N, C-alpha and C positions, 0 to 999 in steps of 0.2 A: 298852463303852468300853475302848480300849487303855490298859493300865496298865504295859506293859513290853515288852521285846524279848528275842528269842533269836537269838544268832549261832552258827549251825552252821558249823564249819570242818573241812574234810577236807584232810589233808596227804598229797599224792601224791609218793612218792619211791621210786626203786630205784637201786642203784649202777650205774654204766656198765659193762655187760657186752656186749661185741661181739667175736666171734672169727671173722673171715673166714678165718683160716688153717686152720680145721678145719671139716669138714662139719656136725658136731653138737657142741654144748657143753652140758654138763649145766646150768650156771648160767644159760644163756639161758632155761631153763624158768621162772626167776623172773618174767621178763617175760610169758611165755606164760600162766602161771597167773594173773597179775594181770589180764591182758587178759580172759581167759575168765570169771573169777569176780568181778572187781571193776570194772574201768573200763568194759567194755562193758555189764554190767548196770546200773551207775550211769547211764551215758548213756541207756540204755533208760528208766530211771525219769525222768530229766530230760525226755526227749522226750515221754513220756506225760503228765507234768504240764503241759508246755507245750501239747500238743494239747488237753487238757481245760480249758485256761484257768485253771489253778491258779497264782496269783501267788506263787511261792516265791522265796526268796532264800537262796543258800548261798555260802560262800567256799571256794574250792578253790585250794590251793597246788600247783604243779607244779614239780618240781625240773628244772633244765636237763638233767641226765642222763636223766631220764624223758622229757622233751620230745624230746630228740635221738633216743632209741631209738624212740619212737612214730613219728617221721618218717623212720626209716631203712629204705630199700628192702630191704636184705639181711634185716633182722630181720622186716620185713613178710612177705617171701617165706617165711622160715622159720616164722613163726607160722601162715601158711596151711597149710603142710605138717603142722605140729603139729595143727591143727584137723582136717584130713582124716584123719590117723591116729587122732585121738580119736573121730571119727565112725565110722570103720571098727570101732574097738573097741566102740563102743556097739551097732553092728549085730550083732557077734559075741555080745555080752552078751545082746542080746534073744533070740537063738537059744538060748544056753546056759540062760537062765532062763525060757524060755517056759512050762515046766510047773511052775515054782516059785510057789506061791500067795502067798508072803511078799515076794518080791523082783522078780517079773517086771514089776510096774508101774514100778519104778525104772529098769530098763534103757530102757524106752520114754520115761520122763521125761527121762533124760539125753540120749537120741538127739534128742528134740524140742528140748531146750534148746540142744544144740550146733549143730543145723541152723539155728536162729534166730540164734544168735551169729554163725555164718558169714555168713548173709544180711545181718545188721546190719553186719558188718565190710565186706562188699562194698558195701553201700549207702553207707558212709562213704568209699569209695574207698581203704580200707586205712589211713586216716589219721585218728586221733581228734582231732587238733588243730583241724581245720576245724569240726566240730560244736561243740566246746567254745568256740572263739572266737565262733561265732555266738550261742551261749547267753549269752556275756558281752555281746556287742553288743546283744542284746535285753533285757538287764537282769536275767536270772535268776541268773547267776553273777558273782561277783567273783573273778577269777583273779589270784593273786599268785605270787610266786616264792620261792625259797629260795636259798642260796648255790650257787655253780657246781657243786661236787662234794659238797655237804652236809658241808663241813668243820666240825669242832668248834672254833668260833672262840676260846673262852677259852684253849685250849691252844696257840694259835699264837704264835710268838715276836715277830712284827713287825706293825706297823700296815699295812704294804704288803700283807701276806698277807690281812688283812681286806678291804682295798680290792680286791685281785685277785679274791677269792671273790665279792664283792658286785658289782663293776662288770661282770665278764664275765657274771654271771647276768642283770643288767639288760639288757645288750646283746643276749643271746640271747632273752630274753623279748620285748623290743621288736621284734626281728626277726620273731617269729612273731605277735605280737598288735598290732603297729602303734602301741603306746603304752607308756609305762613303767608298772609296777605301782604301785598306791597303797601297798601294804604288803609286808612280807616275813615269811616264816616262818624264824626263826633255827633252824638245824639243832639238833635235840634240844631246842628251846626254850632253848638255852644262851645266857645273857647274862652279860656282865661289864662293870663300869664303864668308860666311855670308848668303848664300842662305839656308843653312841647318837650320838656326835659324827660318826662316819663315816656312819651312817645318815642323819643330817641333811644331810651334804655331798651325798648322792645323792638328796635330796628324797624320802626314804621317810617316809611319814606315820605308820606304826604297825608294831608287831611284837607277838608273844605271849610270855608267860612262864607258868611253872607257878604254882600258887596261892601258894606260899610266897615267890615273887619279889615278889608284891604285898603280902602280909601282913607280910613282914619289911622292907618299905621304911621309910625315915625321911624325914619324919615319917610316922606311921601313916596309911594312906589312910582318909579319912572314910567311904567307902562300901565298903570291902573290895574284893572282885572284882566288885561290881555296877556298876562304872563304870571306865573306863580312867583311868590316871594319866599324867602327863606327865614325861618326864625333864628334866634341867636343860638339855639341848640342844634341847628342844621337840618330841621325838618321843613319840607316844602308845604306851602299853604296855597290852595287854589281858591280864587274868589268867584262868586256867582255873578254871571253877566246879567245886568238888570233888564236889558231889552228883550233877550230871548226868554227870560223868565216871565215877563208880563204877557208876552204873546201866547204862552201856553198855560200859565197859572190863572190869569185873571178871567173870571167867568163873564164879566161884563164887557171888557174891551178886548179880551183875548179870544182865541179860537173856540174854546169850549162853550162860549155864549152864542154861537151861531144859531139862528132860528131853525136850521135844518137838522141840528143834532138832537139826540134823544134827551127828553126831559127827565132828569134824575128824580125830581120830587113828586112825580105821579106814579103810583104803583097800585096794582090791583089788590095788594094786601090791605090797603086802606079804602079802596073804592067799592069793593064787592061785599055782598051780604055775608055775615059770619056763617050762616047756614050752609053756604057754598064753599067759601074760602077757608073756614075754620079748620078743617082737617089738615091743612097745609101750613098752619101757624103754630108757634110754640104754645103748648097748653090748649090748643084749639081756639084760643080767644085773644091772644096777644098780637095786636096789629104790628106787623113788621114788613119790611120790604121782601117781596118774593123774587124780585128780578124781572118780573113781567111788567114792563113799562111800555105803554102803547102810544105815547104822545111825543111830539117833538117840542122843542122849546117855544117856538112860534113867536113869542113876544113877552112883554112884562105883565100882561093882563092874565086873568083867570082862564080865558079861552085858550085851548090847546088843540092844534091840528093833529091828525094821525101821523105817526112816525113812519118814514119811508126809508128803509135801510139802504137801498141803492142810491138815493139822492144824498144821504148822509155820507156814504162812502165816497161819492164823487166830490163832495165838499172837503173831505179829509185829504183827497189827492191834491186839490187846489191849494189847500192850506199848507201842505208839505212843500209845494213849489214856492209859495210865498215865503215860508220860513227860510228856505234855502236862499232865495233871492235876497232877503234882508240880511242874512248872515254873510253872504258874499260881499254885499255892499259894505257891511261893517268891517270885514277883513281887509278889503282893498283900501279903505280909508285909514285903518290902523296901521297897515303895513308901510304906509308912507313915512311914518314917524318911528319905526322900530328897526333894530338891526337883527331881528329874528322873525320867524313866522309868528304872527299873532295867534292867540288861542282864545276861543269863546267857550266858556264853561257853562253848561246848561244842566243844572241838577234839579231833579223833580222827585217827589214821592212816587214810588212805583204804582201805587194804587190810584193815582190820577188817571193812569192809562187803563181804561176798561171799566173801572168802578165808578169814579166820579165823571169821567169823560169817556163815555162808552166807545166812541170812535177812536180813542187814543191809540190802541194797538194798530189799527189800520193806518192812521196818520204816520206812526213810526215806521211801518212797513214801507209806505210810499217814500218817506223821507230818506231812508237808508238806500233805496234804489236810485233816487234822484242824485244823492251825493256820490254814489258809485260811478255815475256817468259825468260827474262834474270835475273840471280841471282846476278850478280856483280853490276849492275847499275840500279837505280830506278829514275823515273821522280819525280820532286818536284817543288813546286812553292816557290818563295822567302819567303812568309809569313810562309809557312810550315817549311822551313829551319830555320827561325828565332825562331819559336816555339821550335825546337829541340836544337838550339844553340843560346840562347838569348844574351849571353855575347860575345862581339867581341872587337878586338883591337881598341883602340881610336887613330886616326891619323888626320893630317891636309891634306886635299886634295887640290891640286892647281887648278887653272882655267884650264878647258879642255873641249874638245868636240870630237865627232867622225867624224867631217868633215875633208876634205882634209887638211893636215898639223896639225890636232889635236887641233887647237885652234880657233881663231876668223876669220881667213882670208877669209874663203869662204863667210861669211856674212858681212864682212867689208873690202872692197877693192876699188880701183878706179872706178869700174863699178857701185857700189851701195852705196858708202859712202855718197852721197847727201841726202839719205833718212833720215839719223839720226838727222840732224839739225831740220827737221820738226817734227820728233817723239819726240825729247827731249823738244822742245818748247811746243808741245801739252801736254806732260806729266805734265810740270809745270803749264800750263794753267788749266788743268783738276783739279789738286789739289787746285789751287786758286779758281776755281768755286765751288768745293765741300765745301771748308772752308767758303766761303761767303754765302752759302745757306744751313745751317745746318738742317733746317726743311722745306724743299721745299715740296710743294703739287701740285697736279693736273698738269696743263700744265708745270709749272716750273720743277717739278720732272720728268715728261716725257722727257723734253728737256735735262735735266742733264743725265738721264739714257741713252738716245740715244747718247749723246756725248761720254759717257764712252764706249758704244758699238762700235761706229765708231773708237775710239782710239784703242781699242783691235783688231779690224779687220785690222787696218793699221799696227799694230805691228807684224802681222804674219811673221814668218821666211820664208814663201814660196816666198814672193815677192823678197827679196834680193837674195834668192837661185836661182830663175828662171832667174833673171836679170844676175847674174854672170854665170849661166849655158848657157846663150844665147839660150834659148828655146822659150817659149811664152813671150818674153820680152815686146812686146807692151801691152799685156793683163795685165801683172804684174804691169807695170808702170801706166796703166790706173786705175787699181783697187786701187793702193796705193794713187794716186792723188785724186781719188774720195772720199775715206774714210777721208783723211786729209782735203779735201775741205769741205765735209759735217760737219766735226768736227768744222772747222773754222766758218761756217755759224751758227751752233748751239751756239757756244761760243759768237759770236757777238750778237745774239738775247738775250742771257742771260745777257750779260754785259749792253745792252741798255734797259733791262726790257721790250722789245717789241717782244714777241714771236708770230710769225705768225702761227696759228693752221694748215693752209693748207700746208705750207712748212714743218712743223714738221711731219704731217701725211704722206706727200709724201716721206719723208726720212724714216720714220718708216716702211712703207709698202715694202720698198726694202729689208728688212731683218726680218726674223722670228727667229733670233738668240738670245740666252740668254734672254728668256722672264722674268726671275726672277732677272735680274741684278739690283744692288742697288748702285747708285753713291757714297754713303757714304764711300765705300771702299777706295776712293782716298783722304779722309780727312787726313791732315798732322798730326793732334794731336791725332789720335787714330790708333790702329791697328785693323785688321779685326776681328780676334778672338784671344784675349789674352789668354795665357796659364792660366788654372784654378788656378794654384798655385800663379800666379801674382796678382790675385784679390780675396783675402779672406776678412773676416771681415763683411760679410753680416749678417743682423739680419733676420732670416727666421721664418715664421709662418707655421708650418707643421700641416695639418689636416688629421687625420686617425681615423676611427671608432674602430680599434683594435691596441693594442700595448702591448708588453710583460709586465706582464705574461699572459694577456688575448690574447690567440692565437687561432684563428679559422682556418686560412689557412696561406699561405706564405706571405700575405701582412704585417702582424704584424712584422715578422722577417725582411722583407725588409725595412720597415720604421725605425725600431730600428737600424739596422746596418748602413743604410745610414745616419741617424741622428748622430750616434756616430762618423762615419768617417768624416762628415762635421765639427763636433765640434772639432775633433782632428786636422783639418786643420786650426782652428782658427775662425770658424764662430759661431755665437750665434744662437742656434736652440731651438725653443719653439714648443713643440708638444701638441696639444689639442686632447684628446681622451676620451674613455669611462671609467667609474669607474671600479675599481677592489676592491674586498672585503677587502684585507689586505693592501691596499695602500691609502694614503691620497690624497687630491685634488692637492697637489703640491709635487714634489720631484726633486732633481737634480741627475740624473743617468748617470754616465760616461760622464759628461760635458753637457748633454742634459737636458733642462728644460721641465719636463713632467707635464702637467696640465690636471687633470682628472675631468670630469664633475661630479658634486655631484649626487649621485644615486637618491636623491629625485626629480631631474628634469626629470628622465626617468621612468615614471610610466605606460605608455600605454601598453596594451596587444597586440593590433594590430601592426603588424610589421611596416607598413608605417607610422602610427601615431607616433610610437617610433622614427623612423628616423626623422620625423619632429621635435620632441622634442629635439633630439640630435643636429640638425642644429641650432635651435633657441638658445639653451644653448651655442653652440660654438660661435655664433655671439656675445652674451652678454659677454662671457669670453674674447674674443679678445679685446673688448673695454677696459676692466679693465687691461688687460696685457699691452696695449699701454700706459695707464696712468702710470703704474708702471715702465715698462722697456723702454719706448720710442717707437718711430715709427719703423715699420718694413720696410724692403726693398722689400719683395715680399711674396706671399702666395703660398704654394705648397700643393695641394690637391691630395689625393689618393683615386681614384674610386668615383663612383656616390653617395655613401652614405653621403658624405660631400660636394657634389657639390653646394647645395643651400647656405650653410654657406659660402663657398669659394667665390661665386659670390657676396653675400651681403657685406662681409668684404672688398673685393677689391673695390666695389663701394663706400662704406663709407669712406675708407682710401685712395682712389685713388692709389691702388697698382696693379702691374702686377700679373697675375695668371699663374702658371705652374701647369699642371695637369698630373699625371701619371695614365694611364688607364691600370690596371693590367690584366683585362679580360673583356669580354663583355657578356651580357645576351644572345645575339644571338649566340655567340660562345659556351657558356656553354650548351645551349639546342639544338644547331644545328638548330636554327630557333626560331620564336616567335609564341607561340601557345595559350597563355592565356592573359587575360587582364593585370594581374600583370606583366608578362614578357614584354608586350608592353609598360607598364607604366615605368618600369625600363629602357627600351631601350630609351624612350623619355628623361629621366633624364640624361642618358649617353650622348645623343645628345646635351642637353643643356650645360653640362659640357664641351664637346668638342668645342662647338661654343663659349662659354664664355672664354675659356682659351686662353692666348696669345701664349703660346707654349705648346706642348703636348709631353710627354715622353712615349714611348712604350718599353717593355723589350726585344723585339726580332723583327727581320725583319718581321716575320709572323704577329705579333701584329701591326706593323706599317702599313702593307698592309690592315689588317682588320679594323683598325681605319680609314684609308683613305677611304676605300670602304663603310663601314657601315654608317659613319658619314659625308661623303663627305668633308673631310679635305684635304687641299693642302699638297703636300709632304714636302715643306719647313717649314711647321709648326710642323712637326712630327720629333722627335729626338729618335734615337734608342740607349738606354743605357741598358746593360744587368743587371740582378740580379747578386749577388755575394755570396761568402761564406768566412767565416773566416777560412782559411785552418788550422790554428794552433789550433782551437777549435775542430777540427774533426781529432783526432789521436787515433783511437781505437787500442787496442792491438790485433794483428792478431793471432788467435788461430790456432795452427798446428793440422791438423786432422790426426788421426792414420789411417793406411791402412785399407780400407774397411769401414771406418766410413761414415755414411750417409751424403750426401752433402746437402747444404742449399741455398735456394733462398730467397731473401728478397724483399718485396715491402713496400714503405713508402708513405703515402698520405691519402687524404680524401677518404672515401668509397662512391663514387658517380659514376654513370654510365660513365661519361666522362673520368674517370681515367683508364678505361679499364681493371680492375682487373678480370672481367668475362672472358676476352680473355686469360689472364694468366692461370686461372683455367681450361679453355677448353684445353689449351696447355699442362697441367700437365700430362695427360695419355701418350702423345707422348714423353714427356721429360723422363718419367719413362722407356719407351721402349728403348730410345736411350742412356740414361746416367745412368740408374740404380737407386737405392733408393735415394730419395731426399725429403726434407721437405721444404714446402713453408710457410714462415712467412709473415703475412700480418699485418703491423703496421699502425694503424690509426682508426679513428671512422667515422661513417657516416650512413645515412639512408639506404644505399644499403647493409649493412652487412648481414641481414637475407636472402636476395636474393642470395648473394654470397655463404652463407653457404648451402643453399638448392641446388645450382648448384653443389657444391662439393659433396654433398651426392648423387645426381642424377648420377654423373659421376663416383661414386665409389672411389673417392680420398679424402673423408673427413678426413681419418686418416692421410693423408699427409699434410693437411692444418691446420695451427695454426693461430688464430686471436689474435694478441698480444694487441690490443687496442691502445689507445693513449700512445706514449712514449715521455719522456722528452729527453733533449740533452744527458744526461748521458746514459740512456737506449738505445737511438738510436745508440750511439757509440758502446755499448756492442753488440747490435744486428748486426751492420755492421761488427764488429770484428769476429763474428762467421759465416759470410755469404761467400759463394763462388761466387755468382753472384747477382747483384741488377737489378731488372727489373721494367721498367716504361712504360706500354703498353697503354698510353693514346690515347683516340680518339680525344680529344681536349686538347691542352696544350699551353697556351700563352708563358710559359717559361720552367719551370721544374727545380726548384731549388733543389729538392730532388735528381735529377740526378747529379747535381754538388756536393752535399754533399757526395754521394757515390763515385764519382770520387776522391774527395779530401781525402776520407778515404782509397783509394787504392783498391777499389772493382771494378772489371770489370762490365760494364753495358751493358744492352740491352734495347733499347728504341724504341718507335714507330717513324716512319719517318713522323712526323707531327709537325706542329706548331713551337714553339720556340726550341723544342728539336733538330731540324735540325741545329740550331746555336751552339749547345753545342757539339754534337757528330759528328765526321767525320767517316762515315761508313768504317770499315775495317782498320782504323788508330788508334783510341783510344776507340773504342766500336763498337757495331753493331746497325743498324737501321732496324727494321722490318716493313713491310707494316702494317699500322694500321688495327686492326680487323682481322688479319690473324693468327689463332692459330698455323697452321702448320709451317709457316716461323718463328714465334716467338719461337716455340719449337726447330726448327733446330738451330737457333743462340744460344739459351741458352745451348743446349746440346754440341754445338761446344766449348763453353768456359768451361763447366764442364769437358769435356773430354780432353782438351788441356791446362794444367796449364801454359805451357811456353807461349802460345799465350795470355792467360789471363794476365800474368805478363807483357808482352810487352805492351798490351793495357793500363794497369794501370799506367805504367811509363809515357807513352805519355799523358795520361789523367790528371794525377796529375800535370805534368808540364804545361799543357794547362790551367788548372784551376788557377794555381799560377800566370800565366802571364796575362790572359785575364779577369778573373773574381774576382780580388781582390778588396776589398772595397775602398782602397785608390784611385785606378784608377777610380772606378765608381763615387766616390765623386768628383774627379777632373773633370770628364766629366759632372757631374751635375752642377758644378760651372760654366762651360762654358755656359750651357743653361741659368743659372741665369744671367750671364753677357750679353748674347744676349737679354734676355727679358727686362733687364733694359735699354739696348741700344735702343731696339725697341720702347719703350714708351718715351724715352728722347727727 
């Protein structure tokens, strides 16, 4: 029985080091070493766990600087050259040591390892972001971000610097991962009061602090570090567990100090003659680590025994068992005093695993496998824990960090305090420049953006850290002075209104970092992204071809619920839509002004002609509304059918346009095969191009919009659909023993909904789960084909077509059902799955499209491969035969729906898009 959770958190960061001006740069080896010893081995571990079906969960933070370097073609090319040189050295070492009985096995070991690393890197097409992103999409990793350049936030002078560090990081993360991160790793785990308010503005759910950040909070946390706390702004803070940290961090008392592990501080780069090793060193003479380390730790003395990889791997396995045993004992003790499952948060620098502790990846591999077989302890990510326990104790957290001394002294001391007078002066100057150029364009905007980029790079916490650590001091000082110097040059050109294009271009080419940076973030009279609730009162013109009671698909319900939620927040919403027989041309419904086109204006029999009439009438109606109600703040268009009207209205009234693309013609048909489909696709393209910002309902839709219509990532916003959970409360009917079980599908009867796959699965379900009735609720042109398929398979007697159901009948149908199934082949979102989850019905869905954003496989439902009747039948039967598992899924699912997919939250997120689009055109 599960008694608690472990959250393993790996923090991946390197300073931005890229020097195209020289053929070889010593400090670029920091990245190359990390790739060879840490990130590629860790990815190998993740891949092997996935292949073996191990259900692991880890949290990985990736700094924007690291992400940018991993994606940089120049650095990828240089790393390949570094790998080739290392492989050549391994081959030479194999020859040199071929007769040495103590070390010859190690030369072969390193050669084999490096060749596999090279093959793995080539397999990933030289880019680690793609496999990491896939692991996140498949639910194994929760990837978060940190600040743009890992700046030490408590020592910055202005709130705008906090915003710049955070917003640019979020923009870059979203560009690569198609969604914003749930949490953030504060650089050096450094927190200071007031920072949580900025995190809340950017909708960041959680961050991490060191142990004393929790234990020194006021009031004292009830559960210590075994549960997150909540700041006054409503952001969760997770505290580092001290026991698990010591076991892994401490080189002397922890696992990395075991005598069988590889000795980090002995390397042939220092041991061998320069005449031999020189060609493999920078400049042929700079002694550095090569990665060829032939000794184990052995003991504290100078004498070191040969390293034995097999023995070290065995020790890693034993240490993984010990770590799990210690955590289980911790959890069992803590659980006696808590009303929730205790949580052990174990955060580490990612480079500990493989670089500093060579056996770290192997230990992690063994640990994940051990936990997967453990009943007491389960792995969890912070976001998952917050879903299960959304309510946490509110406290005030003091300033803290995880650096030596626990506060600021590692980053502010006599060795590096001189940096801050330059940084604070630059922060003030950047705000002054941003304020004095509110609408800069062309060369001026480029200059301002580059100044912001140089300031961010100068703020990196790496420079004061390196200086105080007395390692690469000369490089850190040079980098800091270069960034501050470039900032000052740019500022002088801006103040004199004399920008030299050649100087600007020369500075820009030195950095490929943060391409989407916007200097406006430093303006003193605005915040980066104001909370939605802080800016209500918009007058919104909403365009939708359908609106209840006219309901063809999910679009009508979405527009209705969003409009009502916006009106409830104080905004004035006007919807222009199609006529309905029993409604007039105007009505006020739940605070929403609904304007219906007069039916006399829509007389065409041809569909596209009818769409043209609708758009013409919408444009005319909008002009009359503006005369009566006043000017609007923006237009929000839903799908291509109203795209022409939206563009014309925005042009006539000089308004910004937000477009929600609910689905695409290409996606619905899995291609474009007819002239009509291609024409509709072109209209979708026009709407996407014309819109100032686009909303997609899922990460899948965001990627589809970007790919099909060639739209930039920063133009696309992901906001899910939602449900009113209070309106979906069916009375669950208790079944008598032996009574026939019931499966339900709700949706349009079209091929892309995959009902044919469900009918094909029905004979297998009957074999595995006994008598069952399939209820298919919905209408559509595919119904006759589905009925014929049921007859051909001999299951027509078990299939009932219920036709279209209203909300009341839907609730009754859900109340009688044991499982709800949505086997879509194409699904931009899947609101019916949310409705079933809200109703407390266990769900099985296809692992496709937006359904992946709704269901976490094995946690709150099952995801079957799309188009696979056998696997679909297996998961449905599993839920029909295991009522306790079904109840567990429904509890988690209903909680998930209430937290993530409520309309108040969705309306708030939409208001933030409105705020951005207004700022964009101002």
